[in-house]
C-alpha positions in Angstrom: 6.7 17.7 16.7 10.0 16.3 15.3 13.7 16.8 16.7 16.2 17.3 13.8 19.6 16.4 14.3 22.7 18.1 12.8 24.9 15.8 10.5 27.4 13.6 12.5 25.6 13.5 15.6 26.7 10.9 18.0 24.5 8.3 18.5 24.6 8.6 22.4 23.5 12.2 22.3 20.7 10.7 20.5 20.0 7.9 22.5 20.2 10.5 25.5 17.9 12.9 24.2 15.4 9.5 23.2 15.5 8.7 26.9 14.9 12.6 28.0 11.8 12.5 26.0 10.2 9.2 27.2 10.8 10.5 30.6 8.6 13.7 29.5 5.7 10.6 28.7 6.2 11.2 24.9 6.9 8.4 22.6 10.0 9.3 20.7 10.8 7.4 17.0 13.7 7.7 15.4 13.9 8.0 11.7 17.2 7.6 10.0 17.4 9.8 6.8 20.1 10.0 4.3 21.6 13.4 5.6 20.1 13.7 9.3 18.5 11.7 12.1 14.9 13.0 13.3 12.9 11.7 16.3 9.6 12.0 15.8 7.6 12.7 18.8 4.1 11.1 19.3 1.8 12.4 22.4 1.0 15.8 24.3 3.1 18.1 22.4 1.0 21.3 22.0 2.2 22.8 25.3 5.7 22.1 24.8 8.1 25.1 24.1 10.2 24.0 21.0 13.1 26.6 22.5 13.2 24.1 25.7 13.7 21.2 23.6 16.5 22.9 21.0 18.5 23.6 24.6 18.8 20.2 25.6 21.8 19.5 23.1 23.9 21.2 20.8 23.5 18.8 18.5 19.8 19.5 17.8 19.7 21.5 14.3 15.7 22.5 14.8 12.7 21.5 16.4 9.4 21.7 14.1 5.9 21.4 14.6 3.7 18.8 12.4 0.5 20.6 11.5 -1.6 17.4 10.6 -4.0 15.5 12.3 -1.9 12.5 10.8 1.4 12.5 12.7 3.3 9.1 11.6 1.5 9.6 8.4 2.7 12.9 7.7 5.9 13.6 5.3 6.7 16.0 7.6 7.1 13.5 10.6 9.8 12.1 8.2 11.5 15.6 7.5 10.4 15.2 3.9 11.6 11.8 3.4 9.6 9.0 1.7 9.5 5.7 3.2 10.0 2.4 2.0 8.2 -1.2 2.3 9.7 -4.3 2.2 7.7 -7.4 1.3 9.3 -10.7 1.3 8.5 -13.1 -1.6 9.5 -16.5 -2.6 11.8 -15.0 -5.3 13.8 -12.6 -2.8 12.3 -9.1 -1.3 10.5 -6.6 -3.0 10.4 -3.0 -2.0 7.6 -0.4 -2.7 8.7 3.1 -2.8 9.1 6.3 -4.4 13.0 5.5 -5.4 12.1 1.9 -6.6 10.9 0.2 -9.3 7.2 -0.1 -10.3 6.0 -3.1 -8.5 3.1 -5.0 -10.6 0.2 -6.8 -8.9 -2.4 -8.9 -10.5 -4.9 -11.0 -10.3 -8.5 -12.4 -10.2 -11.0 -10.6 -7.6 -11.7 -13.7 -6.1 -10.2 -17.5 -5.9 -12.4 -19.3 -7.7 -10.7 -23.0 -7.6 -7.1 -24.4 -7.7 -6.4 -24.7 -11.4 -7.7 -21.3 -12.2 -5.7 -19.5 -9.9 -2.3 -21.2 -10.5 -2.9 -20.7 -14.0 -3.6 -17.0 -13.4 -0.4 -17.0 -11.0 1.7 -18.3 -13.4 1.0 -16.4 -16.6 0.9 -12.8 -14.6 4.4 -13.8 -13.2 5.6 -14.6 -16.8 4.7 -11.3 -17.8 6.7 -9.1 -15.1 4.2 -9.2 -11.8 5.7 -9.8 -8.3 2.4 -10.5 -6.4 -0.4 -12.0 -7.0 -3.9 -10.5 -5.8 -7.1 -12.8 -5.2 -9.5 -12.6 -2.5 -10.5 -15.3 -0.2 -13.0 -13.3 1.6 -14.7 -10.9 -0.5 -17.2 -8.1 1.0 -19.9 -7.5 -2.1 -22.6 -5.3 -2.0 -25.5 -8.0 -2.5 -25.7 -10.9 0.3 -26.7 -13.2 -2.6 -23.3 -12.3 -4.4 -20.2 -14.7 -4.4 -18.5 -14.1 -1.3 -15.5 -15.8 -1.9 -14.6 -19.5 -0.4 -13.2 -18.0 2.7 -10.7 -20.3 4.7 -10.4 -22.8 1.6 -9.3 -20.2 -0.6 -6.1 -19.3 1.6 -4.4 -22.8 0.9 -5.3 -22.0 -2.8 -3.4 -18.8 -2.8 -0.5 -20.8 -0.9 -0.5 -23.2 -3.9 -0.3 -20.5 -6.4 2.5 -18.9 -4.3 4.6 -22.3 -4.6 3.7 -22.9 -8.0 4.4 -19.0 -9.5 6.8 -17.7 -6.7 4.9 -15.2 -6.7 4.0 -12.9 -3.3 0.4 -12.7 -2.2 -1.9 -10.0 -1.8 -5.2 -10.6 -0.1 -8.1 -9.1 1.7 -9.1 -9.4 5.7 -12.5 -8.7 6.5 -12.8 -9.3 10.2 -10.1 -9.3 13.0 -11.3 -13.0 13.9 -9.7 -13.9 10.4 -6.7 -11.7 10.4 -4.2 -14.2 12.1 -5.3 -17.1 9.4 -5.1 -14.5 6.8 -1.5 -13.2 7.8 -0.1 -16.9 7.9 -0.9 -16.8 3.8 -0.5 -13.5 2.7 2.8 -11.5 2.1 0.6 -8.3 2.3 -2.3 -8.1 4.2 -5.4 -5.9 2.4 -7.7 -4.0 4.3 -10.5 -3.1 1.2 -12.3 0.2 0.5 -15.6 -1.0 2.6 -13.5 -1.3 5.9 -11.0 1.3 5.4 -13.1 3.3 8.5 -13.2 -0.7 10.1 -11.2 1.1 13.5 -10.8 -2.7 15.3 -9.4 -3.8 12.0 -7.0 -1.2 11.2 -5.6 -1.2 15.0 -5.5 -5.3 14.9 -3.4 -5.0 11.2 -1.2 -2.4 13.1 -0.7 -4.7 15.8 0.4 -7.3 13.7 3.8 -7.6 11.6 2.8 -8.0 8.1 2.7 -5.0 5.7 -0.7 -3.8 5.0 -2.4 -2.6 1.9 -4.9 0.2 2.9 -7.6 1.0 0.0 -9.3 4.6 0.0 -13.2 4.2 1.1 -15.6 4.4 -1.7 -16.4 8.2 -0.6 -13.5 8.8 1.6 -11.3 12.3 1.5 -7.8 12.0 1.5 -7.6 13.2 4.9 -10.2 10.3 6.0 -7.7 8.0 4.5 -4.5 9.4 5.7 -6.6 8.9 9.3 -7.2 5.5 8.9 -3.4 4.8 7.9 -2.6 6.7 11.1 -4.5 4.4 13.0 -2.1 1.3 11.6 1.1 3.3 12.2 -0.4 4.3 15.5 -0.8 0.8 16.6 3.0 0.0 15.8 3.0 -1.3 11.9 4.8 1.2 9.6 4.7 -1.0 6.6 1.7 0.5 5.2 0.9 1.2 1.4 -1.8 3.4 0.2 -4.1 2.5 -2.6 -6.2 4.5 -4.9 -9.0 2.3 -6.1 -11.6 5.0 -7.5 -14.1 7.0 -5.5 -17.9 7.3 -5.9 -18.7 10.3 -8.2 -22.0 11.6 -9.9 -21.2 9.6 -13.5 -22.4 6.1 -12.7 -23.7 5.7 -16.2 -19.9 5.0 -18.1 -17.8 4.4 -15.0 -18.1 2.2 -12.0 -16.0 4.5 -9.9 -13.9 7.7 -10.8 -10.5 6.9 -10.5 -8.7 9.8 -8.8 -4.8 10.3 -10.1 -4.8 13.7 -8.8 -4.8 12.0 -5.3 -1.4 10.4 -6.3 0.3 14.1 -6.7 -1.5 15.0 -3.4 -0.5 12.1 -1.5 3.2 12.6 -2.7 3.1 16.1 -1.0 1.4 14.9 2.2 2.7 11.6 3.2 5.9 9.5 3.2 4.0 6.1 2.4 4.2 4.5 -1.1 1.5 4.6 -3.1 -0.4 2.0 -5.7 -3.2 2.5 -8.0 -5.9 0.0 -9.1 -7.1 1.0 -12.3 -9.5 -2.2 -12.6 -11.6 -1.0 -9.7 -11.3 2.8 -10.7 -13.0 2.5 -13.7 -14.8 -1.0 -13.9 -14.7 -2.0 -17.5 -11.4 -3.8 -18.7 -11.2 -1.6 -22.0 -10.2 1.5 -19.9 -7.8 -0.1 -17.6 -4.4 0.1 -20.2 -4.8 3.9 -20.4 -5.4 4.6 -16.6 -2.5 2.4 -15.9 -0.5 4.4 -18.3 -1.6 7.4 -16.9 -0.9 6.2 -13.4 2.7 5.7 -13.9 3.1 9.0 -15.3 1.7 10.7 -12.7 3.8 8.7 -10.1 2.3 5.7 -8.9 5.0 3.3 -7.2 2.7 -0.2 -7.9 -0.1 -1.1 -10.1 -2.8 -3.6 -8.9 -4.4 -4.9 -12.2 -7.1 -7.8 -12.3 -6.7 -10.4 -14.4 -8.5 -13.8 -14.8 -8.1 -16.6 -17.2 -12.0 -16.1 -18.6 -13.3 -12.9 -17.5 -16.9 -13.9 -18.8 -17.3 -16.7 -16.6 -15.5 -14.9 -13.5 -17.4 -15.1 -10.1 -16.9 -11.5 -9.2 -16.1 -8.3 -11.2 -15.4 -10.3 -14.6 -16.4 -6.9 -16.9 -13.1 -5.1 -15.3 -10.6 -8.1 -15.4 -8.4 -8.5 -18.4 -7.1 -11.9 -19.8 -3.8 -13.0 -19.4 -3.0 -12.4 -22.7 -3.9 -9.0 -22.6 -2.2 -8.3 -19.4 1.0 -9.5 -21.0 0.4 -6.9 -23.8 -0.2 -4.2 -21.6 3.1 -5.0 -19.3 4.9 -4.4 -22.9 2.9 -1.1 -23.0 3.7 0.1 -19.9 7.2 -0.8 -20.3 7.9 2.4 -22.3 6.0 4.9 -19.8 8.1 3.2 -17.2 11.3 3.0 -18.7 10.9 6.6 -19.5 10.6 7.6 -15.9 13.4 5.4 -15.0 11.2 2.9 -12.9 10.4 0.0 -14.5 11.8 -3.0 -13.0 14.1 -5.3 -14.8 12.4 -8.4 -14.5 9.0 -7.1 -16.2 11.7 -5.7 -18.9 13.0 -9.3 -19.4 9.4 -10.8 -19.4 8.1 -8.1 -21.9 
């Protein structure tokens, strides 16, 4: 349920109603929009009479029920407004949001050694990326595949940040590792295989770093949004959703099927920012440029693209990785579409 106040409502009126709702055993969350202040009510609201709430103050414009099972994540909860995730990086804050420039995230699947990760970071930064992606901990289908170097790789990511000025996005797989990952990561990633790891979602929600939540391999959009709800319900509203492809019947030509329709659907359902990963979404480097361009056209707020200095020798996901030179060319091509929709970052335009 949400309470919408009239434009110009005095702050004491809002605070008074906030306290009244707390006295009723509800959890009010204040949302300041462009024209109105909204209070979202979380708790047992099914039996509440909207007219009873409306009568509490002449400054209340309307009282509306949120019809979705995901409350805080729902666009209704923010009265139709989009949220914005701000991330601190060595070069200053970067914003993920519907009205902000598209954020480029690039780097290898796994951190292999210091020279490789530093070189990649410097080269993708020069091409216009704002964040370096790289896995210290890697969930792999086979127990015999490279699992990442673990904690030691976090130090290598920190070195790459110092050398490049990029923010760091890296995955956490276990609640036991969350604290040390969050010490290095500017954005903590929860990967597709852990999308419904509910203890991990709750723990990520209880810490302060922004969270990138990837869609599960076979997850419906509602299941994905409910997973995000766990994070917000635990107290962390800084969540970015990443579409990274889903498993379909065609496994011969594509590793996964990138669901670009989900971007448009999410925009209507949730206020959270959206990222698209065309590398995992296709599994093959040759298809990444086309899908990255399409993602901008359909309205993504960010792109995550795998880049490796020598994909043929990558310890994981080499076939879907671009070289740094290919990534630099791609950013120039993406600039055409990004500028056409008015969302290309100035720094990337200069780099291109």
